[in-house]
DRENMARVEX-132111 format. One record per residue (C-alpha): residue number from 1; chain; x, y, z. Coordinates in nm, 2 decimals, always signed. Each point is the difference from the previous one (the first is absolute). Example, Ala and Ser with C-alpha at 12.3 -4.5 7.8 and 13.67 -1.06 7.14 Angstrom:
2
PT num chaine     px     py     pz
PT   1      A  +1.23  -0.45  +0.78
PT   2      A  +0.14  +0.34  -0.07
% end
This chain:
523
PT num chaine     px     py     pz
PT   1      A  +1.70  +0.00  -4.94
PT   2      A  -0.36  -0.11  +0.11
PT   3      A  -0.22  +0.23  +0.20
PT   4      A  -0.07  -0.05  +0.39
PT   5      A  -0.34  -0.10  -0.09
PT   6      A  +0.10  -0.24  -0.25
PT   7      A  +0.23  -0.18  +0.27
PT   8      A  -0.30  -0.01  +0.24
PT   9      A  -0.20  -0.19  -0.26
PT  10      A  +0.32  -0.23  -0.12
PT  11      A  +0.21  -0.08  +0.29
PT  12      A  -0.15  -0.13  +0.32
PT  13      A  +0.06  +0.24  +0.28
PT  14      A  -0.10  -0.04  +0.34
PT  15      A  +0.02  +0.23  +0.28
PT  16      A  +0.08  -0.09  +0.40
PT  17      A  -0.03  +0.25  +0.23
PT  18      A  +0.22  -0.13  +0.27
PT  19      A  +0.25  -0.30  +0.00
PT  20      A  -0.24  -0.20  +0.28
PT  21      A  -0.31  +0.01  -0.24
PT  22      A  -0.08  -0.33  -0.13
PT  23      A  -0.23  +0.16  -0.27
PT  24      A  +0.12  +0.23  -0.28
PT  25      A  -0.22  +0.25  -0.23
PT  26      A  -0.07  -0.09  -0.38
PT  27      A  +0.13  +0.34  -0.19
PT  28      A  -0.04  -0.11  -0.32
PT  29      A  -0.31  +0.17  -0.23
PT  30      A  -0.23  -0.27  -0.04
PT  31      A  +0.12  -0.19  +0.25
PT  32      A  +0.25  -0.32  -0.06
PT  33      A  -0.15  -0.34  -0.14
PT  34      A  +0.03  -0.37  +0.12
PT  35      A  +0.33  -0.09  -0.06
PT  36      A  +0.18  +0.34  +0.05
PT  37      A  +0.36  -0.01  +0.15
PT  38      A  +0.08  +0.20  +0.23
PT  39      A  +0.41  +0.13  +0.03
PT  40      A  +0.00  -0.20  +0.32
PT  41      A  -0.10  -0.32  -0.22
PT  42      A  -0.33  -0.04  +0.17
PT  43      A  -0.27  -0.10  -0.27
PT  44      A  -0.35  +0.13  +0.06
PT  45      A  -0.27  -0.27  +0.01
PT  46      A  -0.29  +0.16  -0.11
PT  47      A  -0.03  +0.40  -0.16
PT  48      A  +0.00  +0.28  +0.25
PT  49      A  -0.13  +0.32  -0.05
PT  50      A  +0.21  +0.35  -0.01
PT  51      A  +0.03  +0.12  +0.35
PT  52      A  -0.09  -0.33  +0.14
PT  53      A  +0.18  -0.21  +0.23
PT  54      A  +0.22  -0.31  -0.08
PT  55      A  +0.09  -0.26  +0.27
PT  56      A  +0.39  +0.01  +0.02
PT  57      A  +0.04  -0.32  +0.21
PT  58      A  -0.26  -0.28  +0.07
PT  59      A  -0.23  +0.12  +0.26
PT  60      A  -0.17  -0.26  +0.27
PT  61      A  -0.31  +0.03  +0.08
PT  62      A  -0.04  +0.29  +0.31
PT  63      A  +0.33  +0.13  -0.11
PT  64      A  +0.05  +0.37  -0.01
PT  65      A  -0.01  +0.17  -0.32
PT  66      A  +0.26  +0.27  +0.03
PT  67      A  +0.00  +0.33  -0.18
PT  68      A  +0.18  +0.30  +0.11
PT  69      A  +0.14  -0.23  +0.25
PT  70      A  -0.36  -0.02  +0.17
PT  71      A  -0.25  -0.28  +0.00
PT  72      A  -0.27  +0.11  -0.23
PT  73      A  -0.16  -0.32  +0.03
PT  74      A  +0.01  -0.37  +0.08
PT  75      A  -0.01  -0.27  -0.25
PT  76      A  -0.39  -0.17  +0.00
PT  77      A  +0.20  -0.29  -0.19
PT  78      A  +0.33  -0.12  -0.10
PT  79      A  +0.14  +0.27  -0.28
PT  80      A  +0.27  -0.18  -0.23
PT  81      A  +0.28  +0.25  -0.09
PT  82      A  -0.08  +0.18  -0.34
PT  83      A  -0.37  +0.00  +0.05
PT  84      A  -0.25  +0.31  +0.05
PT  85      A  -0.06  +0.15  +0.32
PT  86      A  -0.32  +0.18  +0.02
PT  87      A  -0.26  +0.07  +0.27
PT  88      A  -0.18  -0.34  -0.08
PT  89      A  +0.30  -0.17  +0.18
PT  90      A  +0.04  +0.21  +0.29
PT  91      A  -0.16  +0.07  +0.36
PT  92      A  +0.06  +0.35  +0.09
PT  93      A  +0.21  +0.04  +0.32
PT  94      A  -0.19  +0.15  +0.30
PT  95      A  +0.00  +0.38  +0.04
PT  96      A  +0.29  +0.10  +0.26
PT  97      A  -0.14  +0.08  +0.35
PT  98      A  +0.07  +0.36  +0.11
PT  99      A  +0.17  -0.10  +0.30
PT 100      A  +0.36  -0.05  +0.09
PT 101      A  +0.10  +0.20  -0.32
PT 102      A  +0.33  +0.17  -0.05
PT 103      A  +0.01  +0.37  +0.10
PT 104      A  +0.22  +0.24  -0.13
PT 105      A  +0.31  -0.28  -0.01
PT 106      A  +0.14  +0.10  -0.34
PT 107      A  +0.25  +0.28  +0.05
PT 108      A  +0.14  +0.06  -0.31
PT 109      A  +0.25  +0.29  -0.11
PT 110      A  -0.21  +0.32  -0.06
PT 111      A  -0.03  +0.03  -0.41
PT 112      A  +0.24  +0.30  -0.10
PT 113      A  -0.20  +0.32  -0.08
PT 114      A  -0.08  +0.09  -0.38
PT 115      A  +0.01  +0.34  -0.07
PT 116      A  +0.01  +0.25  -0.27
PT 117      A  -0.33  -0.14  -0.16
PT 118      A  -0.30  +0.23  -0.05
PT 119      A  -0.34  +0.04  -0.17
PT 120      A  -0.24  +0.29  -0.12
PT 121      A  -0.28  +0.02  +0.26
PT 122      A  -0.27  +0.21  +0.12
PT 123      A  +0.07  +0.10  +0.36
PT 124      A  -0.28  +0.04  +0.20
PT 125      A  -0.07  +0.22  +0.33
PT 126      A  +0.02  -0.29  +0.24
PT 127      A  +0.31  -0.08  -0.16
PT 128      A  -0.07  -0.32  -0.18
PT 129      A  +0.05  +0.00  -0.38
PT 130      A  -0.19  -0.10  -0.29
PT 131      A  +0.07  -0.19  -0.32
PT 132      A  -0.32  +0.11  -0.21
PT 133      A  -0.20  +0.35  +0.06
PT 134      A  -0.38  -0.14  +0.02
PT 135      A  -0.34  +0.11  +0.11
PT 136      A  -0.13  -0.23  +0.18
PT 137      A  -0.39  -0.02  +0.10
PT 138      A  -0.07  -0.18  +0.31
PT 139      A  -0.36  -0.16  +0.02
PT 140      A  -0.14  -0.11  +0.32
PT 141      A  -0.24  -0.25  -0.13
PT 142      A  -0.03  -0.24  -0.34
PT 143      A  -0.34  +0.19  -0.06
PT 144      A  +0.18  +0.28  -0.14
PT 145      A  +0.22  -0.19  -0.25
PT 146      A  -0.17  +0.04  -0.31
PT 147      A  -0.07  +0.38  +0.06
PT 148      A  +0.37  +0.05  +0.09
PT 149      A  +0.11  -0.21  -0.31
PT 150      A  -0.21  +0.20  -0.26
PT 151      A  +0.12  +0.33  +0.18
PT 152      A  +0.38  -0.14  -0.02
PT 153      A  -0.04  -0.04  -0.40
PT 154      A  -0.12  +0.35  -0.04
PT 155      A  +0.30  +0.12  +0.21
PT 156      A  +0.23  -0.18  -0.19
PT 157      A  -0.14  +0.12  -0.32
PT 158      A  -0.06  +0.33  +0.09
PT 159      A  +0.17  +0.14  +0.27
PT 160      A  +0.34  -0.19  +0.02
PT 161      A  +0.12  +0.15  -0.33
PT 162      A  +0.01  +0.33  +0.17
PT 163      A  +0.22  -0.11  +0.28
PT 164      A  +0.32  -0.12  -0.19
PT 165      A  +0.18  -0.10  +0.29
PT 166      A  -0.28  -0.24  +0.16
PT 167      A  +0.06  -0.37  -0.07
PT 168      A  -0.34  -0.14  +0.02
PT 169      A  -0.33  +0.01  +0.21
PT 170      A  -0.11  -0.30  +0.17
PT 171      A  -0.31  -0.16  +0.19
PT 172      A  +0.09  -0.17  +0.32
PT 173      A  -0.30  -0.23  -0.04
PT 174      A  -0.05  -0.28  +0.22
PT 175      A  -0.27  -0.24  +0.11
PT 176      A  -0.04  +0.11  +0.38
PT 177      A  -0.16  +0.26  +0.19
PT 178      A  -0.37  -0.13  +0.06
PT 179      A  -0.16  -0.31  +0.04
PT 180      A  +0.28  -0.10  +0.25
PT 181      A  +0.09  -0.02  +0.40
PT 182      A  +0.12  +0.32  -0.01
PT 183      A  +0.07  -0.01  +0.42
PT 184      A  +0.12  -0.36  -0.03
PT 185      A  +0.39  -0.04  +0.12
PT 186      A  +0.13  -0.07  -0.32
PT 187      A  -0.18  +0.24  -0.18
PT 188      A  +0.33  +0.24  +0.06
PT 189      A  +0.18  -0.19  -0.28
PT 190      A  -0.21  +0.14  -0.30
PT 191      A  -0.06  +0.35  +0.19
PT 192      A  +0.39  +0.06  +0.04
PT 193      A  +0.07  -0.14  -0.33
PT 194      A  -0.24  +0.24  -0.21
PT 195      A  +0.14  +0.28  +0.23
PT 196      A  +0.38  -0.04  -0.03
PT 197      A  -0.05  -0.07  -0.41
PT 198      A  -0.20  +0.34  +0.00
PT 199      A  +0.35  +0.13  +0.15
PT 200      A  +0.23  -0.19  -0.25
PT 201      A  +0.31  +0.21  -0.11
PT 202      A  -0.11  +0.01  -0.33
PT 203      A  -0.30  +0.19  +0.05
PT 204      A  +0.18  +0.32  +0.11
PT 205      A  -0.19  +0.01  +0.34
PT 206      A  -0.34  +0.13  -0.21
PT 207      A  -0.28  -0.19  +0.16
PT 208      A  -0.35  +0.00  -0.19
PT 209      A  -0.28  -0.20  +0.11
PT 210      A  -0.35  -0.12  -0.15
PT 211      A  -0.22  -0.13  +0.23
PT 212      A  -0.37  -0.13  -0.03
PT 213      A  -0.12  +0.14  +0.31
PT 214      A  -0.18  -0.28  +0.16
PT 215      A  +0.28  -0.26  +0.03
PT 216      A  +0.15  -0.12  +0.36
PT 217      A  +0.36  +0.12  -0.13
PT 218      A  -0.08  +0.35  +0.02
PT 219      A  +0.31  +0.25  -0.13
PT 220      A  +0.07  +0.11  +0.35
PT 221      A  +0.04  -0.34  +0.16
PT 222      A  +0.20  -0.10  -0.31
PT 223      A  +0.23  +0.33  +0.01
PT 224      A  -0.05  +0.15  +0.35
PT 225      A  +0.14  +0.35  +0.08
PT 226      A  +0.38  -0.02  +0.03
PT 227      A  +0.05  -0.30  -0.24
PT 228      A  +0.10  +0.23  -0.31
PT 229      A  +0.29  +0.25  +0.11
PT 230      A  -0.04  +0.19  -0.32
PT 231      A  -0.35  +0.11  +0.10
PT 232      A  +0.11  +0.08  +0.35
PT 233      A  +0.26  +0.22  -0.13
PT 234      A  -0.21  +0.18  -0.24
PT 235      A  -0.30  +0.04  +0.26
PT 236      A  -0.25  -0.17  -0.21
PT 237      A  -0.24  -0.26  +0.03
PT 238      A  -0.02  -0.34  -0.18
PT 239      A  -0.12  +0.03  -0.36
PT 240      A  -0.34  -0.21  -0.04
PT 241      A  -0.22  -0.02  -0.32
PT 242      A  -0.34  -0.19  +0.17
PT 243      A  -0.20  -0.12  -0.27
PT 244      A  -0.34  -0.01  +0.20
PT 245      A  +0.03  +0.39  +0.06
PT 246      A  -0.32  +0.16  -0.07
PT 247      A  +0.22  +0.27  -0.21
PT 248      A  +0.04  -0.31  -0.22
PT 249      A  -0.27  +0.00  -0.27
PT 250      A  +0.05  -0.30  -0.27
PT 251      A  +0.29  -0.19  -0.06
PT 252      A  +0.22  +0.27  -0.24
PT 253      A  -0.05  +0.21  +0.34
PT 254      A  +0.22  -0.22  +0.18
PT 255      A  +0.25  -0.05  -0.26
PT 256      A  +0.01  +0.39  -0.05
PT 257      A  +0.09  +0.00  +0.39
PT 258      A  +0.28  -0.26  -0.03
PT 259      A  +0.16  +0.18  -0.25
PT 260      A  -0.02  +0.35  +0.15
PT 261      A  +0.13  -0.14  +0.31
PT 262      A  +0.29  -0.16  -0.18
PT 263      A  +0.11  +0.32  -0.18
PT 264      A  +0.13  +0.15  +0.33
PT 265      A  +0.22  -0.30  +0.02
PT 266      A  +0.10  -0.01  -0.32
PT 267      A  +0.13  +0.35  +0.04
PT 268      A  +0.23  -0.08  +0.29
PT 269      A  +0.13  -0.34  -0.12
PT 270      A  +0.08  +0.15  -0.31
PT 271      A  +0.23  +0.27  +0.16
PT 272      A  +0.22  -0.25  +0.10
PT 273      A  +0.30  -0.12  -0.16
PT 274      A  +0.27  -0.28  +0.04
PT 275      A  +0.31  +0.05  +0.17
PT 276      A  +0.33  -0.24  +0.06
PT 277      A  -0.03  -0.17  +0.33
PT 278      A  +0.21  -0.29  +0.13
PT 279      A  -0.10  -0.37  -0.06
PT 280      A  -0.07  -0.03  +0.33
PT 281      A  -0.35  +0.14  -0.07
PT 282      A  -0.12  -0.30  -0.19
PT 283      A  -0.24  -0.21  +0.20
PT 284      A  -0.05  -0.31  -0.20
PT 285      A  -0.22  -0.28  +0.03
PT 286      A  +0.09  -0.34  -0.14
PT 287      A  -0.23  -0.29  -0.10
PT 288      A  -0.04  -0.30  -0.19
PT 289      A  -0.31  -0.13  -0.22
PT 290      A  -0.04  -0.28  -0.22
PT 291      A  +0.32  -0.15  +0.12
PT 292      A  +0.14  -0.33  -0.10
PT 293      A  +0.31  -0.20  +0.06
PT 294      A  +0.22  +0.26  -0.16
PT 295      A  -0.11  +0.26  +0.22
PT 296      A  +0.24  -0.13  +0.31
PT 297      A  +0.31  -0.05  -0.24
PT 298      A  -0.04  +0.32  -0.21
PT 299      A  -0.21  +0.30  +0.01
PT 300      A  -0.05  -0.02  +0.44
PT 301      A  +0.36  -0.05  +0.03
PT 302      A  +0.09  +0.31  -0.23
PT 303      A  -0.25  +0.19  +0.20
PT 304      A  +0.15  -0.10  +0.33
PT 305      A  +0.32  +0.13  -0.13
PT 306      A  -0.16  +0.34  -0.09
PT 307      A  -0.15  +0.00  +0.36
PT 308      A  +0.30  +0.01  +0.15
PT 309      A  +0.16  +0.28  -0.26
PT 310      A  -0.31  +0.20  +0.10
PT 311      A  +0.05  -0.03  +0.38
PT 312      A  +0.36  +0.06  -0.07
PT 313      A  -0.09  +0.33  -0.15
PT 314      A  -0.26  +0.07  +0.33
PT 315      A  -0.29  -0.06  -0.17
PT 316      A  -0.33  -0.17  +0.09
PT 317      A  -0.09  -0.33  -0.11
PT 318      A  -0.30  -0.24  +0.09
PT 319      A  -0.05  -0.35  -0.04
PT 320      A  -0.34  -0.18  +0.07
PT 321      A  -0.22  -0.28  -0.06
PT 322      A  -0.07  -0.17  +0.32
PT 323      A  -0.11  -0.37  -0.13
PT 324      A  +0.32  +0.04  -0.24
PT 325      A  +0.27  +0.04  +0.29
PT 326      A  -0.19  -0.17  +0.25
PT 327      A  +0.22  -0.33  -0.07
PT 328      A  +0.29  +0.20  +0.02
PT 329      A  -0.05  +0.16  +0.34
PT 330      A  +0.27  -0.14  +0.18
PT 331      A  +0.24  +0.14  -0.25
PT 332      A  -0.17  +0.35  +0.04
PT 333      A  +0.00  +0.03  +0.37
PT 334      A  +0.38  -0.10  -0.02
PT 335      A  +0.08  +0.28  -0.22
PT 336      A  -0.23  +0.32  +0.21
PT 337      A  +0.20  +0.24  +0.15
PT 338      A  -0.13  -0.05  +0.34
PT 339      A  -0.19  -0.23  +0.20
PT 340      A  -0.29  +0.22  +0.02
PT 341      A  +0.00  +0.04  -0.40
PT 342      A  -0.02  -0.42  -0.02
PT 343      A  -0.27  +0.02  +0.27
PT 344      A  -0.18  +0.25  -0.24
PT 345      A  +0.00  -0.24  -0.27
PT 346      A  -0.09  -0.30  +0.19
PT 347      A  -0.30  +0.16  +0.14
PT 348      A  -0.10  +0.10  -0.38
PT 349      A  +0.04  -0.35  -0.12
PT 350      A  -0.19  -0.12  +0.34
PT 351      A  -0.30  +0.25  -0.11
PT 352      A  -0.02  -0.10  -0.34
PT 353      A  +0.01  -0.38  +0.12
PT 354      A  -0.29  +0.06  +0.22
PT 355      A  -0.16  +0.19  -0.31
PT 356      A  +0.01  -0.32  -0.24
PT 357      A  -0.11  -0.21  +0.27
PT 358      A  -0.33  +0.19  +0.04
PT 359      A  -0.05  -0.07  -0.35
PT 360      A  +0.07  -0.35  +0.02
PT 361      A  +0.30  +0.02  -0.21
PT 362      A  +0.37  -0.03  +0.01
PT 363      A  +0.30  +0.12  -0.19
PT 364      A  -0.02  -0.28  -0.26
PT 365      A  -0.28  +0.19  -0.14
PT 366      A  +0.24  +0.24  -0.15
PT 367      A  +0.16  -0.19  -0.28
PT 368      A  -0.17  +0.08  -0.34
PT 369      A  -0.06  -0.24  -0.30
PT 370      A  +0.25  +0.20  -0.15
PT 371      A  +0.26  +0.02  +0.23
PT 372      A  -0.02  -0.40  +0.01
PT 373      A  +0.03  +0.01  -0.40
PT 374      A  +0.27  +0.22  +0.06
PT 375      A  +0.18  -0.27  +0.20
PT 376      A  -0.07  +0.12  +0.35
PT 377      A  -0.16  -0.33  +0.18
PT 378      A  -0.11  +0.18  +0.34
PT 379      A  +0.02  +0.33  +0.22
PT 380      A  +0.33  -0.14  +0.18
PT 381      A  +0.19  +0.01  -0.37
PT 382      A  -0.19  +0.33  -0.08
PT 383      A  +0.11  +0.16  +0.34
PT 384      A  +0.36  -0.09  -0.06
PT 385      A  +0.02  +0.19  -0.32
PT 386      A  -0.23  +0.30  +0.09
PT 387      A  +0.23  +0.09  +0.31
PT 388      A  +0.32  +0.04  -0.18
PT 389      A  -0.18  +0.36  -0.14
PT 390      A  +0.09  +0.13  +0.35
PT 391      A  +0.38  -0.05  -0.07
PT 392      A  +0.25  -0.03  +0.28
PT 393      A  -0.03  +0.33  +0.20
PT 394      A  -0.12  +0.01  +0.35
PT 395      A  -0.39  +0.00  +0.06
PT 396      A  -0.06  +0.31  +0.18
PT 397      A  -0.35  +0.08  +0.02
PT 398      A  -0.34  -0.17  -0.02
PT 399      A  -0.34  +0.15  -0.08
PT 400      A  -0.33  -0.13  +0.02
PT 401      A  -0.26  +0.01  -0.29
PT 402      A  -0.10  +0.34  -0.11
PT 403      A  +0.27  +0.19  +0.24
PT 404      A  +0.21  +0.27  -0.15
PT 405      A  +0.39  -0.06  -0.01
PT 406      A  +0.20  +0.23  +0.23
PT 407      A  +0.34  -0.13  -0.04
PT 408      A  +0.33  -0.08  -0.27
PT 409      A  +0.12  -0.33  -0.05
PT 410      A  -0.14  -0.32  -0.09
PT 411      A  -0.38  -0.03  +0.17
PT 412      A  -0.24  -0.31  -0.01
PT 413      A  -0.33  +0.14  -0.06
PT 414      A  -0.26  -0.26  +0.07
PT 415      A  -0.24  -0.04  -0.28
PT 416      A  -0.17  -0.30  -0.15
PT 417      A  +0.15  -0.14  -0.30
PT 418      A  -0.28  +0.07  -0.22
PT 419      A  +0.16  +0.24  -0.27
PT 420      A  -0.26  +0.25  +0.03
PT 421      A  -0.03  +0.03  +0.36
PT 422      A  +0.38  +0.01  +0.05
PT 423      A  +0.05  +0.26  -0.27
PT 424      A  -0.30  +0.21  +0.22
PT 425      A  +0.15  -0.04  +0.34
PT 426      A  +0.37  +0.11  -0.15
PT 427      A  -0.18  +0.30  -0.12
PT 428      A  -0.12  +0.09  +0.33
PT 429      A  +0.35  -0.06  +0.15
PT 430      A  +0.10  +0.27  -0.24
PT 431      A  +0.20  -0.17  -0.26
PT 432      A  +0.06  +0.24  -0.32
PT 433      A  +0.17  -0.28  -0.21
PT 434      A  -0.11  -0.37  -0.07
PT 435      A  +0.22  -0.29  -0.14
PT 436      A  -0.22  -0.31  -0.08
PT 437      A  +0.14  -0.31  -0.12
PT 438      A  -0.18  -0.30  -0.16
PT 439      A  +0.07  -0.31  -0.19
PT 440      A  -0.34  -0.13  -0.16
PT 441      A  -0.08  +0.38  -0.09
PT 442      A  -0.25  +0.26  +0.12
PT 443      A  -0.10  +0.34  -0.15
PT 444      A  -0.01  +0.11  +0.39
PT 445      A  +0.04  +0.39  +0.04
PT 446      A  -0.11  +0.28  +0.22
PT 447      A  -0.11  +0.34  -0.10
PT 448      A  +0.15  +0.16  +0.30
PT 449      A  +0.37  -0.09  -0.03
PT 450      A  +0.22  -0.11  -0.26
PT 451      A  +0.04  -0.41  +0.00
PT 452      A  +0.32  -0.13  -0.16
PT 453      A  -0.05  -0.36  -0.11
PT 454      A  +0.24  -0.24  -0.01
PT 455      A  +0.02  -0.36  -0.19
PT 456      A  +0.11  -0.30  +0.16
PT 457      A  +0.06  -0.17  -0.36
PT 458      A  +0.14  +0.13  -0.33
PT 459      A  -0.29  -0.18  -0.16
PT 460      A  -0.25  +0.22  +0.20
PT 461      A  +0.19  +0.30  -0.07
PT 462      A  +0.02  -0.07  -0.40
PT 463      A  -0.38  -0.06  +0.00
PT 464      A  -0.11  +0.30  +0.20
PT 465      A  +0.26  +0.23  -0.11
PT 466      A  -0.19  +0.31  +0.03
PT 467      A  -0.15  -0.15  +0.37
PT 468      A  +0.32  -0.08  +0.18
PT 469      A  +0.26  +0.28  +0.06
PT 470      A  +0.30  -0.19  +0.12
PT 471      A  +0.11  -0.37  -0.09
PT 472      A  +0.12  -0.22  +0.25
PT 473      A  +0.00  -0.30  -0.18
PT 474      A  +0.36  +0.06  -0.12
PT 475      A  +0.10  -0.10  +0.32
PT 476      A  -0.12  -0.35  -0.13
PT 477      A  +0.12  +0.00  -0.30
PT 478      A  +0.35  +0.10  +0.11
PT 479      A  -0.01  +0.32  -0.19
PT 480      A  +0.01  +0.23  +0.31
PT 481      A  +0.02  -0.02  +0.41
PT 482      A  -0.19  +0.08  +0.27
PT 483      A  +0.20  +0.27  +0.09
PT 484      A  -0.03  +0.15  -0.35
PT 485      A  -0.36  -0.04  -0.03
PT 486      A  -0.03  +0.18  +0.38
PT 487      A  +0.21  +0.28  -0.14
PT 488      A  -0.20  +0.04  -0.30
PT 489      A  -0.30  +0.02  +0.22
PT 490      A  +0.13  +0.27  +0.20
PT 491      A  +0.09  +0.21  -0.25
PT 492      A  -0.33  -0.01  -0.16
PT 493      A  -0.14  +0.06  +0.32
PT 494      A  +0.14  +0.32  +0.01
PT 495      A  -0.07  +0.07  -0.38
PT 496      A  -0.40  -0.08  +0.05
PT 497      A  +0.00  +0.19  +0.35
PT 498      A  +0.15  +0.32  -0.18
PT 499      A  -0.26  -0.01  -0.29
PT 500      A  +0.23  -0.06  -0.26
PT 501      A  -0.16  -0.38  -0.05
PT 502      A  -0.33  -0.13  -0.01
PT 503      A  -0.06  -0.36  +0.10
PT 504      A  -0.19  -0.22  -0.29
PT 505      A  -0.30  +0.01  +0.30
PT 506      A  +0.00  +0.38  +0.00
PT 507      A  +0.04  +0.01  -0.38
PT 508      A  -0.30  -0.21  -0.07
PT 509      A  -0.18  +0.14  +0.33
PT 510      A  -0.04  -0.36  +0.11
PT 511      A  -0.14  +0.07  +0.32
PT 512      A  -0.16  -0.25  +0.28
PT 513      A  -0.28  +0.11  +0.24
PT 514      A  +0.10  +0.08  +0.35
PT 515      A  -0.13  -0.30  +0.24
PT 516      A  -0.01  +0.11  +0.36
PT 517      A  +0.06  -0.32  +0.26
PT 518      A  -0.29  +0.00  +0.20
PT 519      A  +0.01  -0.30  +0.28
PT 520      A  -0.32  +0.17  +0.19
PT 521      A  -0.34  -0.13  -0.07
PT 522      A  -0.21  +0.09  -0.28
PT 523      A  -0.36  +0.09  +0.10
% end
């Protein structure tokens, strides 16, 4: 019996999302040649690459091209049935206005509770739970990054072996802190982002800061009194190493000081132990990057199914990427739990629309060359495949960029679509586990939280076998299902959160730098 991958290379297979769609996606590895005959009897007029669209009917000039039962574009010329439909043949629809949107109109039956699932996590004094036990060293300014990095390498080599219950030490490096309009209204975004990242559940409430001394973002402004509950409880001051202090004579003096301060935090972290906690303590950020046409067919629907499982278990799930959901805003506001939640979502979309307008760009700047090679013609098509990561649960909460999550259930966490900025902002919101889907492939990872990578295609999972954690391509192959992959992901999350399994990104220590979203001016 031929393997599923062989079938995808020999028998012409196309995937149509909705019966109203007038295009379908070619699933075959390597695409299909001209003359290939589909099951319907349609003959391809030209070669169509894998993931790209084929016209199922004759499309007149200006006719809507439907995928997900949504117009993803309008034909710039007549397109005969059997033709390759790509971005060069489409005019992108205008963005949906933010007026007269449906507000909390979808009243679906509540999802049945999902009980009895647990993981082994680190309970924090504030009630949050970490999936890892990490010493994070906060930096007030980019100027100290080199010194801190040098010190972190020595801490890992010389100190960590003495503290076997501490998973890692990481420097929260970033490009902010000075040379910026620190009092501009939008400066609140990067400042609260860095503040809230410092308090991520995976860091156990231990906060240590490295400062230069002359920067605009002073330690007391970044982490003012009352912002760190554990310090108030212990009646201690913020732990700061200032490199410009007169006591530091030479470079190694600075490094030794950082190591000395780190040791106190390592002692406390090392005393912590995992304990059994309910799955409701998971705070999961979902994201996609290097997307292709299969993202909305395989990986993202599976993640969406898993999102519903997590919400049923009482957990917190965040979906984000404003420009990648903007064209589905009507679907999202309709799913809001209340009109107030819908209005909050509209507020974040309007804020981002204005932000893009200030830069003289629009949402069409989002879709990358790789997205288009993978079959995504424009941001409308990309958005329809992106929002399915959010599942079907009511959207119960909205947070602005850099804010901390304070609610269970499904949350829209407003972020740019940039992988690194989105991940950074979800860290600030308090995620303790990250799920990242990809079709083109990306070695993205974060040092601060485990990242589970989900491949949209079996060919990617095969080639990147030691980078992808889950293969959702089995859904397109016909050897798996959305439900099956969703449950696989759910169980893997519990194993990774418990520390019983490491993701491939953790195994290889593939970590991208934090990137703060700074919409304020740089001076």
